[in-house]
N, CA, C and O atoms as CSV, one atom per row, in Angstrom:
chain,resi,resn,atom,element,x,y,z
A,1,MET,N,N,-74.925,-69.516,-155.817
A,1,MET,CA,C,-75.243,-68.482,-155.836
A,1,MET,C,C,-76.327,-69.669,-157.100
A,1,MET,O,O,-75.666,-70.493,-157.732
A,2,LYS,N,N,-78.162,-69.630,-157.382
A,2,LYS,CA,C,-78.391,-70.551,-158.372
A,2,LYS,C,C,-78.176,-69.599,-159.560
A,2,LYS,O,O,-77.833,-68.419,-159.492
A,3,LYS,N,N,-78.475,-70.423,-160.810
A,3,LYS,CA,C,-78.500,-70.612,-162.446
A,3,LYS,C,C,-79.671,-69.699,-162.463
A,3,LYS,O,O,-80.678,-69.915,-161.790
A,4,VAL,N,N,-79.536,-68.781,-163.164
A,4,VAL,CA,C,-80.544,-67.990,-163.776
A,4,VAL,C,C,-81.962,-68.976,-163.656
A,4,VAL,O,O,-82.821,-68.817,-162.790
A,5,LEU,N,N,-81.993,-69.971,-164.676
A,5,LEU,CA,C,-82.728,-70.361,-165.026
A,5,LEU,C,C,-83.253,-71.558,-164.171
A,5,LEU,O,O,-84.147,-72.370,-164.412
A,6,ASP,N,N,-82.435,-71.418,-163.111
A,6,ASP,CA,C,-82.880,-72.763,-162.200
A,6,ASP,C,C,-83.887,-71.819,-160.533
A,6,ASP,O,O,-84.103,-72.208,-159.385
A,7,ARG,N,N,-84.225,-70.522,-161.280
A,7,ARG,CA,C,-85.079,-69.585,-160.187
A,7,ARG,C,C,-86.467,-69.904,-160.147
A,7,ARG,O,O,-86.913,-70.191,-161.258
A,8,LYS,N,N,-87.235,-69.940,-159.271
A,8,LYS,CA,C,-88.717,-70.215,-159.317
A,8,LYS,C,C,-89.502,-68.912,-158.961
A,8,LYS,O,O,-89.265,-68.092,-158.074
A,9,ILE,N,N,-90.772,-68.951,-160.143
A,9,ILE,CA,C,-91.381,-67.322,-159.970
A,9,ILE,C,C,-92.662,-67.625,-159.144
A,9,ILE,O,O,-93.247,-68.708,-159.165
A,10,LYS,N,N,-93.046,-66.487,-158.379
A,10,LYS,CA,C,-94.400,-66.952,-157.560
A,10,LYS,C,C,-95.094,-65.790,-158.434
A,10,LYS,O,O,-94.821,-64.620,-158.167
A,11,PHE,N,N,-96.132,-66.151,-159.643
A,11,PHE,CA,C,-96.841,-65.811,-159.732
A,11,PHE,C,C,-98.606,-65.370,-158.862
A,11,PHE,O,O,-99.448,-66.220,-158.574
A,12,ILE,N,N,-98.714,-64.215,-158.672
A,12,ILE,CA,C,-100.040,-64.233,-158.086
A,12,ILE,C,C,-101.269,-63.554,-158.517
A,12,ILE,O,O,-101.289,-62.837,-159.517
A,13,TRP,N,N,-101.985,-63.704,-158.000
A,13,TRP,CA,C,-103.607,-63.318,-158.780
A,13,TRP,C,C,-104.573,-62.572,-157.573
A,13,TRP,O,O,-104.753,-63.254,-156.564
A,14,ASP,N,N,-105.145,-61.342,-157.612
A,14,ASP,CA,C,-105.258,-60.688,-156.197
A,14,ASP,C,C,-107.062,-60.964,-156.266
A,14,ASP,O,O,-107.595,-60.892,-157.373
A,15,PHE,N,N,-107.593,-61.157,-155.500
A,15,PHE,CA,C,-109.251,-61.169,-155.513
A,15,PHE,C,C,-109.619,-59.779,-154.325
A,15,PHE,O,O,-108.956,-59.344,-153.383
A,16,ARG,N,N,-111.040,-59.350,-154.916
A,16,ARG,CA,C,-111.387,-58.418,-153.961
A,16,ARG,C,C,-112.854,-58.546,-153.779
A,16,ARG,O,O,-113.615,-58.939,-154.663
A,17,GLY,N,N,-113.289,-58.110,-152.307
A,17,GLY,CA,C,-114.587,-58.102,-152.299
A,17,GLY,C,C,-115.258,-59.030,-151.813
A,17,GLY,O,O,-114.477,-59.974,-151.698
A,18,ASP,N,N,-116.501,-59.396,-151.369
A,18,ASP,CA,C,-117.092,-59.712,-150.444
A,18,ASP,C,C,-116.844,-61.420,-150.557
A,18,ASP,O,O,-117.082,-62.183,-149.621
A,19,ASN,N,N,-116.302,-61.868,-151.935
A,19,ASN,CA,C,-116.368,-63.419,-152.002
A,19,ASN,C,C,-114.767,-63.732,-152.427
A,19,ASN,O,O,-114.397,-64.617,-153.199
A,20,SER,N,N,-114.129,-63.002,-151.886
A,20,SER,CA,C,-112.641,-63.081,-152.395
A,20,SER,C,C,-112.312,-64.309,-151.959
A,20,SER,O,O,-111.599,-64.998,-152.689
A,21,ALA,N,N,-112.785,-64.854,-150.625
A,21,ALA,CA,C,-111.737,-66.056,-149.976
A,21,ALA,C,C,-112.301,-67.178,-151.469
A,21,ALA,O,O,-111.539,-67.798,-152.211
A,22,SER,N,N,-113.592,-67.148,-151.531
A,22,SER,CA,C,-114.470,-68.599,-152.606
A,22,SER,C,C,-113.692,-68.197,-153.436
A,22,SER,O,O,-112.594,-68.736,-153.299
A,23,LEU,N,N,-113.722,-67.740,-153.961
A,23,LEU,CA,C,-113.381,-67.201,-155.758
A,23,LEU,C,C,-111.673,-67.510,-155.267
A,23,LEU,O,O,-110.855,-68.065,-156.000
A,24,ALA,N,N,-111.562,-67.311,-154.714
A,24,ALA,CA,C,-109.234,-66.957,-154.563
A,24,ALA,C,C,-109.403,-69.258,-154.964
A,24,ALA,O,O,-108.987,-69.974,-155.875
A,25,LYS,N,N,-110.284,-69.546,-153.575
A,25,LYS,CA,C,-110.163,-70.698,-153.568
A,25,LYS,C,C,-110.637,-71.449,-155.023
A,25,LYS,O,O,-109.749,-72.191,-155.443
A,26,HIS,N,N,-111.476,-71.420,-155.610
A,26,HIS,CA,C,-112.170,-71.981,-157.106
A,26,HIS,C,C,-110.898,-71.528,-158.008
A,26,HIS,O,O,-110.532,-72.319,-158.877
A,27,PHE,N,N,-110.094,-70.101,-157.827
A,27,PHE,CA,C,-109.041,-70.322,-158.894
A,27,PHE,C,C,-108.294,-71.201,-158.580
A,27,PHE,O,O,-108.018,-72.096,-159.379
A,28,GLN,N,N,-107.960,-71.172,-157.763
A,28,GLN,CA,C,-106.554,-72.442,-157.090
A,28,GLN,C,C,-106.994,-73.797,-157.667
A,28,GLN,O,O,-106.112,-74.643,-157.810
A,29,LYS,N,N,-108.044,-74.051,-157.956
A,29,LYS,CA,C,-108.316,-75.815,-158.238
A,29,LYS,C,C,-107.867,-75.429,-159.738
A,29,LYS,O,O,-106.927,-75.889,-160.387
A,30,HIS,N,N,-108.713,-74.556,-160.058
A,30,HIS,CA,C,-108.099,-74.495,-161.778
A,30,HIS,C,C,-106.575,-74.187,-162.223
A,30,HIS,O,O,-106.129,-74.329,-163.361
A,31,LEU,N,N,-105.803,-73.694,-160.977
A,31,LEU,CA,C,-104.155,-73.546,-161.034
A,31,LEU,C,C,-103.945,-75.017,-161.106
A,31,LEU,O,O,-103.270,-75.390,-162.066
A,32,GLU,N,N,-104.329,-75.820,-160.388
A,32,GLU,CA,C,-104.075,-77.014,-160.063
A,32,GLU,C,C,-104.130,-78.209,-161.152
A,32,GLU,O,O,-103.317,-79.110,-161.353
A,33,GLU,N,N,-105.679,-77.842,-161.951
A,33,GLU,CA,C,-105.786,-78.591,-162.929
A,33,GLU,C,C,-104.473,-78.249,-164.301
A,33,GLU,O,O,-103.915,-79.154,-164.922
A,34,PHE,N,N,-104.249,-76.956,-164.489
A,34,PHE,CA,C,-103.595,-76.190,-165.473
A,34,PHE,C,C,-102.062,-77.245,-165.216
A,34,PHE,O,O,-101.513,-77.916,-166.089
A,35,VAL,N,N,-101.729,-77.142,-164.071
A,35,VAL,CA,C,-100.358,-77.348,-163.921
A,35,VAL,C,C,-100.288,-78.925,-164.126
A,35,VAL,O,O,-99.150,-79.317,-164.386
A,36,ILE,N,N,-101.257,-79.902,-164.063
A,36,ILE,CA,C,-101.452,-80.959,-164.362
A,36,ILE,C,C,-101.478,-81.293,-165.696
A,36,ILE,O,O,-100.724,-82.212,-166.013
A,37,ILE,N,N,-102.345,-80.641,-166.821
A,37,ILE,CA,C,-102.399,-81.027,-168.069
A,37,ILE,C,C,-100.897,-80.227,-168.822
A,37,ILE,O,O,-100.223,-80.649,-169.762
A,38,GLU,N,N,-100.750,-79.212,-168.171
A,38,GLU,CA,C,-99.088,-78.262,-168.846
A,38,GLU,C,C,-98.033,-79.224,-168.601
A,38,GLU,O,O,-97.128,-79.247,-169.435
A,39,GLU,N,N,-97.961,-80.155,-167.461
A,39,GLU,CA,C,-96.673,-80.879,-166.845
A,39,GLU,C,C,-96.008,-79.795,-166.384
A,39,GLU,O,O,-95.005,-79.559,-167.058
A,40,LEU,N,N,-96.189,-79.062,-165.503
A,40,LEU,CA,C,-95.307,-78.185,-164.670
A,40,LEU,C,C,-94.378,-78.638,-163.901
A,40,LEU,O,O,-94.592,-79.472,-163.021
A,41,LYS,N,N,-93.191,-78.107,-164.169
A,41,LYS,CA,C,-92.054,-78.739,-163.443
A,41,LYS,C,C,-92.316,-78.561,-161.718
A,41,LYS,O,O,-91.792,-79.403,-160.988
A,42,TYR,N,N,-93.113,-77.479,-161.118
A,42,TYR,CA,C,-93.744,-77.528,-159.993
A,42,TYR,C,C,-94.864,-77.607,-159.488
A,42,TYR,O,O,-95.720,-77.333,-160.330
A,43,ASP,N,N,-95.249,-77.833,-158.586
A,43,ASP,CA,C,-97.097,-77.865,-158.554
A,43,ASP,C,C,-97.604,-77.386,-157.098
A,43,ASP,O,O,-98.387,-77.986,-156.362
A,44,LEU,N,N,-97.044,-76.317,-156.899
A,44,LEU,CA,C,-96.835,-75.499,-155.478
A,44,LEU,C,C,-98.174,-74.064,-155.677
A,44,LEU,O,O,-97.925,-73.084,-156.379
A,45,SER,N,N,-98.748,-74.133,-155.358
A,45,SER,CA,C,-99.530,-73.220,-155.248
A,45,SER,C,C,-100.273,-73.274,-154.154
A,45,SER,O,O,-100.209,-74.154,-153.295
A,46,GLY,N,N,-101.175,-72.096,-154.166
A,46,GLY,CA,C,-102.196,-71.806,-152.662
A,46,GLY,C,C,-102.807,-70.267,-152.669
A,46,GLY,O,O,-102.652,-69.360,-153.487
A,47,VAL,N,N,-103.489,-70.324,-151.557
A,47,VAL,CA,C,-104.483,-69.586,-151.224
A,47,VAL,C,C,-104.210,-68.698,-149.910
A,47,VAL,O,O,-104.092,-69.319,-148.854
A,48,MET,N,N,-104.087,-67.109,-149.885
A,48,MET,CA,C,-104.004,-66.578,-148.341
A,48,MET,C,C,-104.988,-65.257,-148.532
A,48,MET,O,O,-105.369,-64.576,-149.484
A,49,HIS,N,N,-105.193,-65.273,-147.058
A,49,HIS,CA,C,-106.327,-63.899,-147.238
A,49,HIS,C,C,-105.811,-63.587,-146.241
A,49,HIS,O,O,-105.587,-64.070,-145.132
A,50,ILE,N,N,-105.497,-61.924,-147.239
A,50,ILE,CA,C,-105.272,-61.091,-146.577
A,50,ILE,C,C,-105.855,-60.673,-145.292
A,50,ILE,O,O,-105.250,-60.777,-144.224
A,51,THR,N,N,-107.542,-59.998,-145.471
A,51,THR,CA,C,-108.365,-59.661,-145.175
A,51,THR,C,C,-109.630,-59.810,-145.345
A,51,THR,O,O,-109.762,-59.896,-146.566
A,52,THR,N,N,-110.947,-59.919,-144.714
A,52,THR,CA,C,-112.179,-60.661,-145.027
A,52,THR,C,C,-112.407,-60.032,-146.296
A,52,THR,O,O,-113.550,-60.165,-146.733
A,53,ASN,N,N,-111.455,-59.266,-147.111
A,53,ASN,CA,C,-112.318,-58.700,-148.541
A,53,ASN,C,C,-111.143,-58.459,-149.648
A,53,ASN,O,O,-111.319,-57.746,-150.636
A,54,HIS,N,N,-110.195,-58.989,-149.426
A,54,HIS,CA,C,-108.550,-59.346,-149.949
A,54,HIS,C,C,-108.438,-60.822,-149.748
A,54,HIS,O,O,-108.589,-61.424,-148.685
A,55,SER,N,N,-108.150,-61.322,-150.929
A,55,SER,CA,C,-107.344,-63.128,-151.132
A,55,SER,C,C,-106.555,-63.152,-152.317
A,55,SER,O,O,-106.868,-62.792,-153.452
A,56,MET,N,N,-105.626,-63.568,-151.947
A,56,MET,CA,C,-104.483,-63.807,-153.144
A,56,MET,C,C,-104.333,-65.722,-153.573
A,56,MET,O,O,-104.450,-66.641,-152.762
A,57,VAL,N,N,-104.095,-65.822,-154.837
A,57,VAL,CA,C,-103.613,-66.999,-155.111
A,57,VAL,C,C,-102.493,-67.039,-155.436
A,57,VAL,O,O,-102.366,-65.976,-156.045
A,58,TYR,N,N,-101.543,-67.540,-155.461
A,58,TYR,CA,C,-99.940,-67.994,-155.983
A,58,TYR,C,C,-99.556,-69.249,-156.921
A,58,TYR,O,O,-99.691,-70.346,-156.379
A,59,LEU,N,N,-99.082,-69.238,-158.298
A,59,LEU,CA,C,-98.591,-70.282,-158.235
A,59,LEU,C,C,-96.925,-70.105,-158.642
A,59,LEU,O,O,-96.434,-69.048,-159.039
A,60,VAL,N,N,-96.329,-71.137,-158.487
A,60,VAL,CA,C,-94.814,-71.054,-158.492
A,60,VAL,C,C,-94.235,-71.668,-159.655
A,60,VAL,O,O,-94.982,-72.540,-160.098
A,61,VAL,N,N,-93.099,-71.516,-160.353
A,61,VAL,CA,C,-92.905,-72.090,-161.508
A,61,VAL,C,C,-91.471,-71.442,-162.069
A,61,VAL,O,O,-90.945,-70.332,-161.975
A,62,ALA,N,N,-91.185,-72.449,-162.572
A,62,ALA,CA,C,-89.696,-72.721,-163.298
A,62,ALA,C,C,-89.527,-71.447,-163.697
A,62,ALA,O,O,-90.589,-70.831,-163.779
A,63,GLU,N,N,-88.166,-70.593,-164.085
A,63,GLU,CA,C,-88.191,-69.477,-164.325
A,63,GLU,C,C,-88.233,-69.822,-165.975
A,63,GLU,O,O,-88.776,-68.966,-166.673
A,64,PHE,N,N,-87.744,-70.913,-166.582
A,64,PHE,CA,C,-87.506,-70.844,-168.030
A,64,PHE,C,C,-89.473,-71.384,-168.609
A,64,PHE,O,O,-89.875,-71.641,-169.744
A,65,GLU,N,N,-90.310,-71.370,-167.172
A,65,GLU,CA,C,-91.635,-71.752,-167.764
A,65,GLU,C,C,-92.318,-70.383,-168.176
A,65,GLU,O,O,-93.035,-70.255,-169.168
A,66,MET,N,N,-91.943,-69.200,-167.122
A,66,MET,CA,C,-92.425,-68.389,-166.874
A,66,MET,C,C,-93.404,-67.614,-167.891
A,66,MET,O,O,-94.622,-67.457,-167.801
A,67,GLU,N,N,-92.463,-67.155,-168.937
A,67,GLU,CA,C,-92.977,-66.269,-169.972
A,67,GLU,C,C,-94.427,-66.570,-170.904
A,67,GLU,O,O,-95.366,-65.855,-171.253
A,68,GLU,N,N,-93.943,-68.536,-171.171
A,68,GLU,CA,C,-94.911,-68.965,-171.612
A,68,GLU,C,C,-96.463,-69.059,-170.947
A,68,GLU,O,O,-97.522,-68.911,-171.556
A,69,ILE,N,N,-96.254,-69.380,-169.368
A,69,ILE,CA,C,-97.141,-69.010,-168.088
A,69,ILE,C,C,-97.899,-67.892,-168.403
A,69,ILE,O,O,-99.030,-67.871,-168.888
A,70,ARG,N,N,-97.119,-66.881,-168.061
A,70,ARG,CA,C,-97.539,-65.481,-168.026
A,70,ARG,C,C,-98.495,-65.154,-169.217
A,70,ARG,O,O,-99.602,-64.615,-169.204
A,71,GLU,N,N,-97.737,-65.642,-170.264
A,71,GLU,CA,C,-99.224,-65.109,-171.282
A,71,GLU,C,C,-100.331,-65.613,-171.759
A,71,GLU,O,O,-101.066,-65.191,-172.652
A,72,ILE,N,N,-100.424,-66.890,-170.861
A,72,ILE,CA,C,-101.447,-67.780,-170.942
A,72,ILE,C,C,-102.663,-67.676,-169.481
A,72,ILE,O,O,-103.883,-67.756,-169.621
A,73,LEU,N,N,-102.082,-67.521,-168.402
A,73,LEU,CA,C,-102.483,-67.087,-167.665
A,73,LEU,C,C,-103.090,-65.668,-166.687
A,73,LEU,O,O,-104.029,-65.464,-165.918
A,74,ASN,N,N,-101.849,-64.828,-167.289
A,74,ASN,CA,C,-102.319,-63.278,-167.042
A,74,ASN,C,C,-102.048,-62.931,-165.655
A,74,ASN,O,O,-103.007,-62.312,-165.192
A,75,PRO,N,N,-100.861,-63.137,-164.596
A,75,PRO,CA,C,-100.934,-63.004,-163.373
A,75,PRO,C,C,-101.293,-61.908,-163.196
A,75,PRO,O,O,-101.576,-61.180,-164.146
A,76,HIS,N,N,-101.388,-61.433,-161.683
A,76,HIS,CA,C,-101.500,-59.651,-161.360
A,76,HIS,C,C,-100.001,-59.033,-161.592
A,76,HIS,O,O,-99.699,-58.011,-162.208
A,77,ARG,N,N,-99.091,-60.036,-160.861
A,77,ARG,CA,C,-98.350,-59.838,-160.087
A,77,ARG,C,C,-96.921,-61.056,-160.147
A,77,ARG,O,O,-97.205,-62.253,-160.193
A,78,GLY,N,N,-95.804,-60.724,-160.142
A,78,GLY,CA,C,-94.966,-62.233,-159.477
A,78,GLY,C,C,-93.568,-61.545,-159.051
A,78,GLY,O,O,-93.052,-60.549,-159.559
A,79,GLU,N,N,-93.144,-62.250,-158.102
A,79,GLU,CA,C,-91.763,-62.162,-157.820
A,79,GLU,C,C,-91.314,-63.408,-157.336
A,79,GLU,O,O,-92.016,-64.357,-156.989
A,80,TYR,N,N,-89.855,-63.308,-157.344
A,80,TYR,CA,C,-88.663,-64.539,-156.935
A,80,TYR,C,C,-89.327,-65.295,-155.639
A,80,TYR,O,O,-89.836,-64.619,-154.745
A,81,TYR,N,N,-89.299,-66.676,-155.579
A,81,TYR,CA,C,-90.032,-67.287,-154.486
A,81,TYR,C,C,-88.858,-68.231,-154.180
A,81,TYR,O,O,-88.560,-69.110,-154.988
A,82,ASP,N,N,-88.069,-68.035,-152.824
A,82,ASP,CA,C,-87.306,-68.956,-152.666
A,82,ASP,C,C,-87.658,-69.929,-151.518
A,82,ASP,O,O,-86.859,-70.348,-150.681
A,83,GLY,N,N,-88.471,-70.113,-151.571
A,83,GLY,CA,C,-89.032,-71.715,-150.920
A,83,GLY,C,C,-88.680,-72.606,-151.250
A,83,GLY,O,O,-87.815,-72.740,-152.115
A,84,PRO,N,N,-89.437,-73.781,-150.457
A,84,PRO,CA,C,-88.700,-75.245,-150.826
A,84,PRO,C,C,-88.504,-75.703,-152.215
A,84,PRO,O,O,-87.959,-76.783,-152.437
């Protein structure tokens, strides 16, 4: 079992509407810049297109970074991440 502070958190932002795909891709670029500037532990982010009118962007962070990043970036939701 992982130590509590070793867990990864997946922050998620939802975009809806006709231009949700392009907005999500654009937002991901800003997240990638944020990761570099803030020197976050992980550089894992991505875009998922749910439907033609719903896309989401995610950013994986270390649990010890979670509170500070949540206050700065205001994600819509979050979940534990078990990926690589």
